[in-house]
A tleap script that builds the chain and sets N, CA, C and O, in Angstrom:
source leaprc.protein.ff14SB
mol = sequence {
  NMET GLU ASP GLY LYS VAL VAL LEU ALA ILE
  ASP PHE ASP ASN THR ILE VAL GLU ASN ALA
  PHE PRO GLU VAL GLY ALA LEU LYS LEU HIE
  ALA LYS GLU VAL LEU SER ALA LEU ASP LYS
  SER GLY CYS LYS ILE ILE ILE HIE THR CYS
  ARG THR ASN PRO THR ILE ASN THR ASN ARG
  LYS LEU ARG LYS LYS TYR LEU ASN ASP MET
  VAL ARG CYS LEU LYS ASP ASN CYS ILE PRO
  TYR ASP GLU ILE TRP THR GLY LYS GLY LYS
  PRO LEU CYS HIE LEU PHE ILE ASP ASP CYS
  ALA LEU PRO PHE ILE SER TRP PHE GLN VAL
  LEU ALA ASP ILE THR GLY MET ILE LYS VAL
  MET ASN ASN LYS GLY ASP ALA ASN VAL LYS
  CVAL
}
set mol.1.N position { 13.245 -1.647 -15.704 }
set mol.1.CA position { 12.242 -2.714 -15.419 }
set mol.1.C position { 11.254 -2.839 -16.526 }
set mol.1.O position { 11.046 -3.975 -16.954 }
set mol.2.N position { 10.640 -1.872 -17.028 }
set mol.2.CA position { 9.661 -1.966 -18.080 }
set mol.2.C position { 9.711 -0.735 -19.031 }
set mol.2.O position { 9.216 0.327 -18.652 }
set mol.3.N position { 10.254 -0.839 -20.172 }
set mol.3.CA position { 10.336 0.225 -21.164 }
set mol.3.C position { 10.854 1.543 -20.492 }
set mol.3.O position { 10.364 2.628 -20.804 }
set mol.4.N position { 11.817 1.432 -19.598 }
set mol.4.CA position { 12.228 2.622 -18.920 }
set mol.4.C position { 11.400 3.400 -18.053 }
set mol.4.O position { 11.766 4.483 -17.596 }
set mol.5.N position { 10.259 2.857 -17.809 }
set mol.5.CA position { 9.228 3.437 -16.813 }
set mol.5.C position { 9.610 3.174 -15.427 }
set mol.5.O position { 10.107 2.093 -15.109 }
set mol.6.N position { 9.392 4.150 -14.561 }
set mol.6.CA position { 9.512 3.892 -13.065 }
set mol.6.C position { 8.269 3.206 -12.661 }
set mol.6.O position { 7.135 3.655 -12.831 }
set mol.7.N position { 8.606 1.977 -12.060 }
set mol.7.CA position { 7.405 1.188 -11.594 }
set mol.7.C position { 7.187 1.357 -10.119 }
set mol.7.O position { 8.077 1.171 -9.289 }
set mol.8.N position { 5.986 1.709 -9.841 }
set mol.8.CA position { 5.551 1.902 -8.429 }
set mol.8.C position { 4.542 0.891 -8.032 }
set mol.8.O position { 3.595 0.623 -8.771 }
set mol.9.N position { 4.735 0.294 -6.819 }
set mol.9.CA position { 3.750 -0.635 -6.241 }
set mol.9.C position { 3.150 0.117 -5.027 }
set mol.9.O position { 3.801 0.493 -4.052 }
set mol.10.N position { 1.804 0.289 -5.219 }
set mol.10.CA position { 1.121 1.267 -4.140 }
set mol.10.C position { 0.057 0.395 -3.443 }
set mol.10.O position { -0.814 -0.224 -4.053 }
set mol.11.N position { 0.210 0.405 -2.124 }
set mol.11.CA position { -0.895 -0.316 -1.350 }
set mol.11.C position { -2.144 0.423 -1.425 }
set mol.11.O position { -2.217 1.636 -1.620 }
set mol.12.N position { -3.265 -0.484 -1.237 }
set mol.12.CA position { -4.595 0.187 -1.408 }
set mol.12.C position { -5.121 0.688 0.027 }
set mol.12.O position { -5.309 1.882 0.265 }
set mol.13.N position { -5.330 -0.295 0.920 }
set mol.13.CA position { -5.957 0.149 2.258 }
set mol.13.C position { -4.991 0.966 2.984 }
set mol.13.O position { -3.800 0.659 3.014 }
set mol.14.N position { -5.443 1.955 3.546 }
set mol.14.CA position { -4.747 2.992 4.373 }
set mol.14.C position { -3.614 3.667 3.726 }
set mol.14.O position { -2.772 4.240 4.417 }
set mol.15.N position { -3.532 3.634 2.366 }
set mol.15.CA position { -2.612 4.412 1.482 }
set mol.15.C position { -3.340 5.190 0.474 }
set mol.15.O position { -3.200 6.411 0.412 }
set mol.16.N position { -4.144 4.514 -0.351 }
set mol.16.CA position { -5.058 5.213 -1.350 }
set mol.16.C position { -6.398 5.587 -0.641 }
set mol.16.O position { -6.877 6.720 -0.697 }
set mol.17.N position { -6.939 4.587 0.000 }
set mol.17.CA position { -8.223 4.868 0.918 }
set mol.17.C position { -7.915 4.719 2.393 }
set mol.17.O position { -6.914 4.126 2.796 }
set mol.18.N position { -8.821 5.284 3.184 }
set mol.18.CA position { -8.669 5.144 4.643 }
set mol.18.C position { -9.011 3.581 4.958 }
set mol.18.O position { -9.746 2.896 4.247 }
set mol.19.N position { -8.394 3.155 6.073 }
set mol.19.CA position { -8.530 1.716 6.341 }
set mol.19.C position { -9.858 1.551 6.989 }
set mol.19.O position { -10.148 2.067 8.068 }
set mol.20.N position { -10.686 0.772 6.246 }
set mol.20.CA position { -11.936 0.296 6.794 }
set mol.20.C position { -12.236 -1.115 6.388 }
set mol.20.O position { -13.393 -1.511 6.244 }
set mol.21.N position { -11.117 -1.915 6.195 }
set mol.21.CA position { -11.359 -3.320 5.722 }
set mol.21.C position { -12.224 -3.983 6.672 }
set mol.21.O position { -12.109 -3.766 7.878 }
set mol.22.N position { -13.115 -4.807 6.183 }
set mol.22.CA position { -13.300 -5.373 4.790 }
set mol.22.C position { -14.060 -4.397 3.790 }
set mol.22.O position { -14.126 -4.606 2.579 }
set mol.23.N position { -14.637 -3.286 4.450 }
set mol.23.CA position { -15.239 -2.212 3.498 }
set mol.23.C position { -14.063 -1.442 2.872 }
set mol.23.O position { -12.896 -1.599 3.231 }
set mol.24.N position { -14.447 -0.639 1.952 }
set mol.24.CA position { -13.595 0.332 1.320 }
set mol.24.C position { -13.763 1.661 1.947 }
set mol.24.O position { -14.861 2.210 2.031 }
set mol.25.N position { -12.633 2.183 2.396 }
set mol.25.CA position { -12.792 3.420 3.150 }
set mol.25.C position { -12.801 4.654 2.167 }
set mol.25.O position { -12.691 4.488 0.953 }
set mol.26.N position { -12.925 5.774 2.686 }
set mol.26.CA position { -12.899 7.075 1.902 }
set mol.26.C position { -11.532 7.345 1.325 }
set mol.26.O position { -10.497 7.079 1.937 }
set mol.27.N position { -11.571 7.901 0.085 }
set mol.27.CA position { -10.352 8.198 -0.658 }
set mol.27.C position { -9.488 9.186 0.104 }
set mol.27.O position { -9.954 10.261 0.481 }
set mol.28.N position { -8.177 8.814 0.342 }
set mol.28.CA position { -7.243 9.677 1.068 }
set mol.28.C position { -7.116 10.981 0.328 }
set mol.28.O position { -7.127 11.054 -0.901 }
set mol.29.N position { -6.989 12.043 1.173 }
set mol.29.CA position { -6.687 13.457 0.623 }
set mol.29.C position { -5.578 13.517 -0.372 }
set mol.29.O position { -4.451 13.179 -0.010 }
set mol.30.N position { -5.784 13.900 -1.540 }
set mol.30.CA position { -4.852 14.200 -2.685 }
set mol.30.C position { -4.372 12.852 -3.370 }
set mol.30.O position { -3.498 12.862 -4.237 }
set mol.31.N position { -4.981 11.716 -2.941 }
set mol.31.CA position { -4.566 10.449 -3.593 }
set mol.31.C position { -4.872 10.492 -5.091 }
set mol.31.O position { -4.038 10.100 -5.908 }
set mol.32.N position { -6.031 10.955 -5.441 }
set mol.32.CA position { -6.292 11.008 -6.948 }
set mol.32.C position { -5.410 11.995 -7.738 }
set mol.32.O position { -4.973 11.658 -8.838 }
set mol.33.N position { -5.159 13.102 -7.257 }
set mol.33.CA position { -4.369 14.097 -7.900 }
set mol.33.C position { -2.907 13.663 -8.003 }
set mol.33.O position { -2.261 13.869 -9.030 }
set mol.34.N position { -2.413 13.084 -6.971 }
set mol.34.CA position { -0.975 12.502 -7.001 }
set mol.34.C position { -0.766 11.335 -7.935 }
set mol.34.O position { 0.171 11.239 -8.728 }
set mol.35.N position { -1.740 10.457 -7.759 }
set mol.35.CA position { -1.677 9.207 -8.703 }
set mol.35.C position { -1.825 9.669 -10.140 }
set mol.35.O position { -1.101 9.198 -11.017 }
set mol.36.N position { -2.721 10.555 -10.388 }
set mol.36.CA position { -2.931 11.071 -11.807 }
set mol.36.C position { -1.600 11.746 -12.340 }
set mol.36.O position { -1.202 11.578 -13.492 }
set mol.37.N position { -1.004 12.459 -11.479 }
set mol.37.CA position { 0.309 13.102 -11.878 }
set mol.37.C position { 1.395 12.155 -12.136 }
set mol.37.O position { 2.216 12.332 -13.036 }
set mol.38.N position { 1.400 11.018 -11.244 }
set mol.38.CA position { 2.418 10.025 -11.506 }
set mol.38.C position { 2.169 9.263 -12.800 }
set mol.38.O position { 3.080 8.894 -13.542 }
set mol.39.N position { 0.861 9.049 -13.023 }
set mol.39.CA position { 0.485 8.309 -14.256 }
set mol.39.C position { 0.932 9.115 -15.508 }
set mol.39.O position { 1.511 8.564 -16.444 }
set mol.40.N position { 0.621 10.529 -15.487 }
set mol.40.CA position { 0.762 11.303 -16.567 }
set mol.40.C position { 2.359 11.607 -16.823 }
set mol.40.O position { 2.756 12.067 -17.893 }
set mol.41.N position { 3.154 11.324 -15.816 }
set mol.41.CA position { 4.498 11.493 -15.864 }
set mol.41.C position { 5.213 10.160 -16.442 }
set mol.41.O position { 6.431 10.100 -16.609 }
set mol.42.N position { 4.394 9.182 -16.706 }
set mol.42.CA position { 4.900 8.026 -17.243 }
set mol.42.C position { 5.131 6.782 -16.371 }
set mol.42.O position { 5.516 5.700 -16.815 }
set mol.43.N position { 4.872 7.031 -15.164 }
set mol.43.CA position { 5.081 5.862 -14.112 }
set mol.43.C position { 4.208 4.730 -14.461 }
set mol.43.O position { 3.119 4.947 -14.993 }
set mol.44.N position { 4.592 3.590 -14.211 }
set mol.44.CA position { 3.683 2.334 -14.237 }
set mol.44.C position { 3.231 2.190 -12.793 }
set mol.44.O position { 4.047 2.135 -11.874 }
set mol.45.N position { 1.916 2.130 -12.607 }
set mol.45.CA position { 1.332 2.054 -11.271 }
set mol.45.C position { 0.732 0.613 -11.049 }
set mol.45.O position { -0.154 0.211 -11.803 }
set mol.46.N position { 1.182 -0.121 -10.076 }
set mol.46.CA position { 0.803 -1.334 -9.679 }
set mol.46.C position { 0.071 -1.269 -8.356 }
set mol.46.O position { 0.745 -0.870 -7.406 }
set mol.47.N position { -1.163 -1.584 -8.135 }
set mol.47.CA position { -1.965 -1.578 -6.955 }
set mol.47.C position { -1.583 -2.897 -6.227 }
set mol.47.O position { -1.785 -3.979 -6.777 }
set mol.48.N position { -1.049 -2.808 -5.028 }
set mol.48.CA position { -0.633 -3.921 -4.300 }
set mol.48.C position { -1.684 -4.119 -3.067 }
set mol.48.O position { -1.911 -3.138 -2.358 }
set mol.49.N position { -2.260 -5.226 -2.822 }
set mol.49.CA position { -3.255 -5.314 -1.762 }
set mol.49.C position { -3.198 -6.733 -1.094 }
set mol.49.O position { -2.802 -7.713 -1.725 }
set mol.50.N position { -3.617 -6.797 0.232 }
set mol.50.CA position { -3.653 -8.049 0.826 }
set mol.50.C position { -5.008 -8.599 0.729 }
set mol.50.O position { -5.246 -9.718 1.184 }
set mol.51.N position { -5.975 -7.837 0.126 }
set mol.51.CA position { -7.347 -8.132 0.084 }
set mol.51.C position { -7.609 -9.563 -0.724 }
set mol.51.O position { -8.669 -10.173 -0.585 }
set mol.52.N position { -6.688 -9.968 -1.461 }
set mol.52.CA position { -6.633 -11.162 -2.292 }
set mol.52.C position { -5.767 -12.207 -1.748 }
set mol.52.O position { -5.582 -13.246 -2.383 }
set mol.53.N position { -5.193 -11.982 -0.540 }
set mol.53.CA position { -4.255 -12.946 -0.066 }
set mol.53.C position { -4.933 -14.197 0.630 }
set mol.53.O position { -5.642 -14.027 1.622 }
set mol.54.N position { -4.721 -15.398 0.124 }
set mol.54.CA position { -5.494 -16.576 0.727 }
set mol.54.C position { -4.946 -16.928 2.084 }
set mol.54.O position { -5.619 -17.626 2.842 }
set mol.55.N position { -3.819 -16.502 2.410 }
set mol.55.CA position { -3.270 -16.704 3.815 }
set mol.55.C position { -4.146 -16.010 4.805 }
set mol.55.O position { -4.517 -16.583 5.829 }
set mol.56.N position { -4.511 -14.667 4.485 }
set mol.56.CA position { -5.301 -13.958 5.395 }
set mol.56.C position { -6.799 -14.267 5.429 }
set mol.56.O position { -7.491 -14.175 6.443 }
set mol.57.N position { -7.235 -14.646 4.210 }
set mol.57.CA position { -8.729 -15.073 4.096 }
set mol.57.C position { -8.775 -16.250 3.054 }
set mol.57.O position { -8.445 -16.105 1.877 }
set mol.58.N position { -9.201 -17.390 3.583 }
set mol.58.CA position { -9.350 -18.641 2.679 }
set mol.58.C position { -10.588 -18.707 1.899 }
set mol.58.O position { -10.743 -19.599 1.065 }
set mol.59.N position { -11.501 -17.790 2.126 }
set mol.59.CA position { -12.805 -17.763 1.501 }
set mol.59.C position { -12.632 -17.059 0.124 }
set mol.59.O position { -12.581 -15.831 0.050 }
set mol.60.N position { -12.546 -17.848 -0.936 }
set mol.60.CA position { -12.344 -17.404 -2.359 }
set mol.60.C position { -13.399 -16.338 -2.692 }
set mol.60.O position { -13.052 -15.294 -3.245 }
set mol.61.N position { -14.734 -16.587 -2.354 }
set mol.61.CA position { -15.889 -15.746 -2.744 }
set mol.61.C position { -15.608 -14.238 -2.142 }
set mol.61.O position { -15.740 -13.211 -2.808 }
set mol.62.N position { -15.216 -14.284 -0.830 }
set mol.62.CA position { -14.938 -13.091 -0.165 }
set mol.62.C position { -13.766 -12.377 -0.781 }
set mol.62.O position { -13.818 -11.166 -0.997 }
set mol.63.N position { -12.761 -13.069 -1.054 }
set mol.63.CA position { -11.548 -12.403 -1.619 }
set mol.63.C position { -11.958 -11.785 -3.088 }
set mol.63.O position { -11.506 -10.690 -3.421 }
set mol.64.N position { -12.723 -12.437 -3.846 }
set mol.64.CA position { -13.227 -11.850 -5.099 }
set mol.64.C position { -14.100 -10.633 -4.845 }
set mol.64.O position { -14.051 -9.662 -5.600 }
set mol.65.N position { -14.865 -10.679 -3.830 }
set mol.65.CA position { -15.815 -9.568 -3.508 }
set mol.65.C position { -14.842 -8.303 -3.127 }
set mol.65.O position { -14.953 -7.195 -3.652 }
set mol.66.N position { -13.916 -8.630 -2.176 }
set mol.66.CA position { -12.991 -7.583 -1.864 }
set mol.66.C position { -12.233 -6.935 -3.015 }
set mol.66.O position { -12.117 -5.712 -3.086 }
set mol.67.N position { -11.719 -7.769 -3.913 }
set mol.67.CA position { -11.060 -7.347 -5.060 }
set mol.67.C position { -12.055 -6.460 -5.871 }
set mol.67.O position { -11.675 -5.361 -6.276 }
set mol.68.N position { -13.327 -6.909 -6.121 }
set mol.68.CA position { -14.225 -6.200 -6.937 }
set mol.68.C position { -14.544 -4.885 -6.339 }
set mol.68.O position { -14.657 -3.900 -7.069 }
set mol.69.N position { -14.698 -4.805 -5.032 }
set mol.69.CA position { -14.989 -3.607 -4.234 }
set mol.69.C position { -13.867 -2.529 -4.549 }
set mol.69.O position { -14.115 -1.357 -4.832 }
set mol.70.N position { -12.611 -3.081 -4.461 }
set mol.70.CA position { -11.513 -2.184 -4.570 }
set mol.70.C position { -11.364 -1.731 -6.108 }
set mol.70.O position { -10.891 -0.623 -6.358 }
set mol.71.N position { -11.738 -2.528 -7.047 }
set mol.71.CA position { -11.607 -2.104 -8.374 }
set mol.71.C position { -12.821 -1.120 -8.715 }
set mol.71.O position { -12.634 -0.221 -9.534 }
set mol.72.N position { -13.838 -1.253 -8.207 }
set mol.72.CA position { -15.006 -0.238 -8.303 }
set mol.72.C position { -14.614 1.045 -7.764 }
set mol.72.O position { -14.800 2.070 -8.419 }
set mol.73.N position { -14.023 1.064 -6.485 }
set mol.73.CA position { -13.678 2.299 -5.904 }
set mol.73.C position { -12.572 3.055 -6.802 }
set mol.73.O position { -12.597 4.277 -6.947 }
set mol.74.N position { -11.608 2.231 -7.388 }
set mol.74.CA position { -10.622 2.865 -8.206 }
set mol.74.C position { -11.335 3.549 -9.474 }
set mol.74.O position { -11.158 4.702 -9.868 }
set mol.75.N position { -12.099 2.666 -9.967 }
set mol.75.CA position { -12.848 3.160 -11.293 }
set mol.75.C position { -13.764 4.361 -10.971 }
set mol.75.O position { -13.744 5.367 -11.681 }
set mol.76.N position { -14.601 4.239 -9.846 }
set mol.76.CA position { -15.453 5.371 -9.601 }
set mol.76.C position { -14.711 6.548 -9.155 }
set mol.76.O position { -15.326 7.610 -9.240 }
set mol.77.N position { -13.547 6.585 -8.708 }
set mol.77.CA position { -12.780 7.757 -8.331 }
set mol.77.C position { -11.755 8.212 -9.416 }
set mol.77.O position { -10.973 9.148 -9.250 }
set mol.78.N position { -11.839 7.475 -10.507 }
set mol.78.CA position { -10.848 7.808 -11.674 }
set mol.78.C position { -9.463 7.777 -11.281 }
set mol.78.O position { -8.678 8.641 -11.671 }
set mol.79.N position { -9.061 6.660 -10.396 }
set mol.79.CA position { -7.725 6.486 -9.914 }
set mol.79.C position { -6.965 5.697 -11.089 }
set mol.79.O position { -7.378 4.582 -11.406 }
set mol.80.N position { -5.948 6.221 -11.685 }
set mol.80.CA position { -5.294 5.426 -12.715 }
set mol.80.C position { -4.342 4.339 -12.127 }
set mol.80.O position { -3.648 4.526 -11.128 }
set mol.81.N position { -4.381 3.180 -12.852 }
set mol.81.CA position { -3.401 2.082 -12.467 }
set mol.81.C position { -3.160 1.351 -13.674 }
set mol.81.O position { -3.913 1.473 -14.640 }
set mol.82.N position { -2.082 0.540 -13.684 }
set mol.82.CA position { -1.771 -0.290 -14.883 }
set mol.82.C position { -2.073 -1.806 -14.540 }
set mol.82.O position { -2.324 -2.614 -15.435 }
set mol.83.N position { -2.040 -2.129 -13.293 }
set mol.83.CA position { -2.372 -3.543 -13.010 }
set mol.83.C position { -2.647 -3.508 -11.443 }
set mol.83.O position { -2.346 -2.568 -10.708 }
set mol.84.N position { -3.222 -4.597 -11.085 }
set mol.84.CA position { -3.433 -4.879 -9.630 }
set mol.84.C position { -2.686 -6.247 -9.274 }
set mol.84.O position { -2.969 -7.288 -9.867 }
set mol.85.N position { -1.802 -6.187 -8.359 }
set mol.85.CA position { -1.064 -7.366 -8.119 }
set mol.85.C position { -1.750 -8.276 -7.267 }
set mol.85.O position { -2.106 -7.889 -6.155 }
set mol.86.N position { -2.007 -9.576 -7.695 }
set mol.86.CA position { -2.685 -10.558 -6.925 }
set mol.86.C position { -1.905 -11.716 -6.699 }
set mol.86.O position { -2.375 -12.698 -6.125 }
set mol.87.N position { -0.607 -11.656 -7.163 }
set mol.87.CA position { 0.334 -12.749 -7.024 }
set mol.87.C position { 0.884 -12.894 -5.640 }
set mol.87.O position { 0.665 -12.048 -4.773 }
set mol.88.N position { 1.624 -14.008 -5.430 }
set mol.88.CA position { 2.184 -14.190 -4.137 }
set mol.88.C position { 3.536 -13.341 -4.094 }
set mol.88.O position { 4.188 -13.051 -5.097 }
set mol.89.N position { 3.829 -13.022 -2.917 }
set mol.89.CA position { 5.161 -12.220 -2.650 }
set mol.89.C position { 4.805 -10.730 -3.073 }
set mol.89.O position { 3.657 -10.298 -3.181 }
set mol.90.N position { 5.932 -10.043 -3.287 }
set mol.90.CA position { 5.870 -8.636 -3.772 }
set mol.90.C position { 5.961 -8.432 -5.253 }
set mol.90.O position { 6.680 -9.195 -5.898 }
set mol.91.N position { 5.353 -7.552 -5.804 }
set mol.91.CA position { 5.671 -7.207 -7.251 }
set mol.91.C position { 6.910 -6.724 -7.606 }
set mol.91.O position { 7.472 -6.031 -6.757 }
set mol.92.N position { 7.476 -6.918 -8.653 }
set mol.92.CA position { 8.740 -6.311 -9.049 }
set mol.92.C position { 8.483 -4.861 -9.349 }
set mol.92.O position { 7.577 -4.539 -10.117 }
set mol.93.N position { 9.296 -3.938 -8.735 }
set mol.93.CA position { 9.076 -2.459 -8.810 }
set mol.93.C position { 10.221 -1.733 -8.369 }
set mol.93.O position { 11.142 -2.297 -7.778 }
set mol.94.N position { 10.216 -0.490 -8.628 }
set mol.94.CA position { 11.364 0.430 -8.174 }
set mol.94.C position { 11.096 0.860 -6.736 }
set mol.94.O position { 12.003 1.036 -5.922 }
set mol.95.N position { 9.783 1.021 -6.466 }
set mol.95.CA position { 9.485 1.783 -5.260 }
set mol.95.C position { 8.138 1.287 -4.743 }
set mol.95.O position { 7.166 1.217 -5.495 }
set mol.96.N position { 8.083 0.919 -3.368 }
set mol.96.CA position { 6.736 0.669 -2.624 }
set mol.96.C position { 6.287 1.810 -1.941 }
set mol.96.O position { 7.038 2.495 -1.247 }
set mol.97.N position { 4.961 2.070 -2.124 }
set mol.97.CA position { 4.361 3.142 -1.273 }
set mol.97.C position { 3.318 2.422 -0.510 }
set mol.97.O position { 2.378 1.854 -1.066 }
set mol.98.N position { 3.505 2.453 0.841 }
set mol.98.CA position { 2.743 1.606 1.698 }
set mol.98.C position { 2.695 2.257 3.140 }
set mol.98.O position { 3.715 2.765 3.605 }
set mol.99.N position { 1.546 2.239 3.823 }
set mol.99.CA position { 1.451 2.868 5.098 }
set mol.99.C position { 2.224 2.087 6.071 }
set mol.99.O position { 2.588 2.629 7.115 }
set mol.100.N position { 2.522 0.791 5.805 }
set mol.100.CA position { 3.328 0.037 6.687 }
set mol.100.C position { 4.793 -0.304 6.347 }
set mol.100.O position { 5.416 -1.299 6.716 }
set mol.101.N position { 5.247 0.770 5.530 }
set mol.101.CA position { 6.685 0.729 5.003 }
set mol.101.C position { 7.575 1.560 5.920 }
set mol.101.O position { 7.128 2.458 6.633 }
set mol.102.N position { 8.803 1.225 5.864 }
set mol.102.CA position { 9.825 2.023 6.518 }
set mol.102.C position { 10.997 2.137 5.541 }
set mol.102.O position { 11.542 1.121 5.108 }
set mol.103.N position { 11.340 3.215 5.235 }
set mol.103.CA position { 12.502 3.454 4.311 }
set mol.103.C position { 13.822 2.894 4.850 }
set mol.103.O position { 14.071 3.064 6.044 }
set mol.104.N position { 14.623 2.287 4.125 }
set mol.104.CA position { 15.864 1.804 4.651 }
set mol.104.C position { 17.030 2.805 4.419 }
set mol.104.O position { 17.510 2.871 3.287 }
set mol.105.N position { 17.496 3.553 5.368 }
set mol.105.CA position { 18.591 4.452 5.259 }
set mol.105.C position { 19.791 3.879 5.899 }
set mol.105.O position { 20.864 3.936 5.299 }
set mol.106.N position { 19.699 3.294 7.143 }
set mol.106.CA position { 20.725 2.618 7.863 }
set mol.106.C position { 20.040 1.698 8.902 }
set mol.106.O position { 18.846 1.843 9.164 }
set mol.107.N position { 20.740 0.829 9.441 }
set mol.107.CA position { 20.115 0.059 10.473 }
set mol.107.C position { 19.860 0.765 11.795 }
set mol.107.O position { 18.886 0.471 12.488 }
set mol.108.N position { 20.788 1.748 12.158 }
set mol.108.CA position { 20.490 2.563 13.311 }
set mol.108.C position { 19.288 3.472 12.985 }
set mol.108.O position { 18.544 3.765 13.920 }
set mol.109.N position { 19.032 3.932 11.790 }
set mol.109.CA position { 17.819 4.675 11.551 }
set mol.109.C position { 16.642 3.770 11.713 }
set mol.109.O position { 15.655 4.201 12.310 }
set mol.110.N position { 16.656 2.613 11.259 }
set mol.110.CA position { 15.572 1.659 11.337 }
set mol.110.C position { 15.182 1.357 12.818 }
set mol.110.O position { 14.024 1.295 13.230 }
set mol.111.N position { 16.277 1.182 13.536 }
set mol.111.CA position { 16.131 1.029 15.015 }
set mol.111.C position { 15.324 2.236 15.642 }
set mol.111.O position { 14.307 2.079 16.317 }
set mol.112.N position { 15.874 3.414 15.351 }
set mol.112.CA position { 15.184 4.675 15.811 }
set mol.112.C position { 13.828 4.716 15.432 }
set mol.112.O position { 12.961 4.907 16.284 }
set mol.113.N position { 13.524 4.538 14.103 }
set mol.113.CA position { 12.161 4.538 13.576 }
set mol.113.C position { 11.233 3.612 14.306 }
set mol.113.O position { 10.142 3.994 14.731 }
set mol.114.N position { 11.689 2.376 14.445 }
set mol.114.CA position { 10.811 1.312 14.950 }
set mol.114.C position { 10.649 1.614 16.459 }
set mol.114.O position { 9.531 1.440 16.943 }
set mol.115.N position { 11.634 2.039 17.231 }
set mol.115.CA position { 11.465 2.401 18.629 }
set mol.115.C position { 10.409 3.407 18.705 }
set mol.115.O position { 9.459 3.271 19.476 }
set mol.116.N position { 10.552 4.478 17.877 }
set mol.116.CA position { 9.514 5.547 17.972 }
set mol.116.C position { 8.101 5.063 17.643 }
set mol.116.O position { 7.137 5.521 18.257 }
set mol.117.N position { 7.965 4.162 16.702 }
set mol.117.CA position { 6.717 3.627 16.372 }
set mol.117.C position { 6.170 2.769 17.537 }
set mol.117.O position { 4.997 2.868 17.898 }
set mol.118.N position { 7.041 1.938 18.106 }
set mol.118.CA position { 6.552 1.118 19.287 }
set mol.118.C position { 6.056 2.049 20.372 }
set mol.118.O position { 5.007 1.786 20.960 }
set mol.119.N position { 6.756 3.111 20.658 }
set mol.119.CA position { 6.290 4.092 21.704 }
set mol.119.C position { 4.866 4.657 21.406 }
set mol.119.O position { 4.006 4.780 22.278 }
set mol.120.N position { 4.694 4.993 20.088 }
set mol.120.CA position { 3.374 5.507 19.702 }
set mol.120.C position { 2.301 4.462 19.777 }
set mol.120.O position { 1.189 4.823 20.165 }
set mol.121.N position { 2.512 3.166 19.441 }
set mol.121.CA position { 1.664 2.073 19.336 }
set mol.121.C position { 1.310 1.732 20.723 }
set mol.121.O position { 0.145 1.419 20.969 }
set mol.122.N position { 2.211 1.760 21.668 }
set mol.122.CA position { 2.025 1.405 23.101 }
set mol.122.C position { 1.704 2.478 23.868 }
set mol.122.O position { 1.381 2.286 25.040 }
set mol.123.N position { 1.739 3.752 23.338 }
set mol.123.CA position { 1.371 5.032 24.077 }
set mol.123.C position { 2.239 5.122 25.376 }
set mol.123.O position { 1.801 5.513 26.458 }
set mol.124.N position { 3.486 4.725 25.145 }
set mol.124.CA position { 4.328 4.829 26.326 }
set mol.124.C position { 5.568 5.632 25.961 }
set mol.124.O position { 5.812 5.852 24.775 }
set mol.125.N position { 6.347 6.071 26.912 }
set mol.125.CA position { 7.450 6.945 26.718 }
set mol.125.C position { 8.800 6.096 26.310 }
set mol.125.O position { 9.697 6.613 25.644 }
set mol.126.N position { 8.847 4.822 26.752 }
set mol.126.CA position { 10.033 4.159 26.493 }
set mol.126.C position { 9.733 2.735 25.916 }
set mol.126.O position { 8.972 1.965 26.502 }
set mol.127.N position { 10.353 2.421 24.763 }
set mol.127.CA position { 9.977 1.198 24.020 }
set mol.127.C position { 10.880 0.102 24.422 }
set mol.127.O position { 10.654 -1.024 23.978 }
set mol.128.N position { 11.939 0.319 25.259 }
set mol.128.CA position { 12.863 -0.600 25.720 }
set mol.128.C position { 13.616 -1.471 24.644 }
set mol.128.O position { 13.906 -2.644 24.880 }
set mol.129.N position { 13.901 -0.887 23.522 }
set mol.129.CA position { 14.597 -1.586 22.458 }
set mol.129.C position { 16.037 -1.174 22.624 }
set mol.129.O position { 16.340 0.018 22.576 }
set mol.130.N position { 16.933 -2.115 22.816 }
set mol.130.CA position { 18.325 -1.785 22.978 }
set mol.130.C position { 19.191 -2.604 21.976 }
set mol.130.O position { 18.850 -3.709 21.553 }
set mol.131.N position { 20.347 -1.960 21.634 }
set mol.131.CA position { 21.339 -2.634 20.775 }
set mol.131.C position { 22.544 -3.063 21.555 }
set mol.131.O position { 23.471 -3.642 20.989 }
savepdb mol mol.pdb
quit
């Protein structure tokens, strides 16, 4: 992808910090240490966020404030990164790290994982997802 570096796209809210949107939540346990280690190992770190997404928030001034709040948090906590993705769609990378991600192993594993997530989200014993 880029000079032989592993490129990571890392979500901000509920991955680097606790989810408190539109505020910036507290730094997640070990986020700084792990991101620093990844940076020192030569990974390129792209922070990926929906804070700047005009589909979610049409107010340009608020989007800019949310972005500035995020940058301030990263700087104040000495979180290393190479860029912040504000483009449309997903950034080009080798790996996404995101609280809303699900690894693809097989479609049957996806079904099992989503079924389990639905059970937790609905606080029910049976998600009623059948193949």
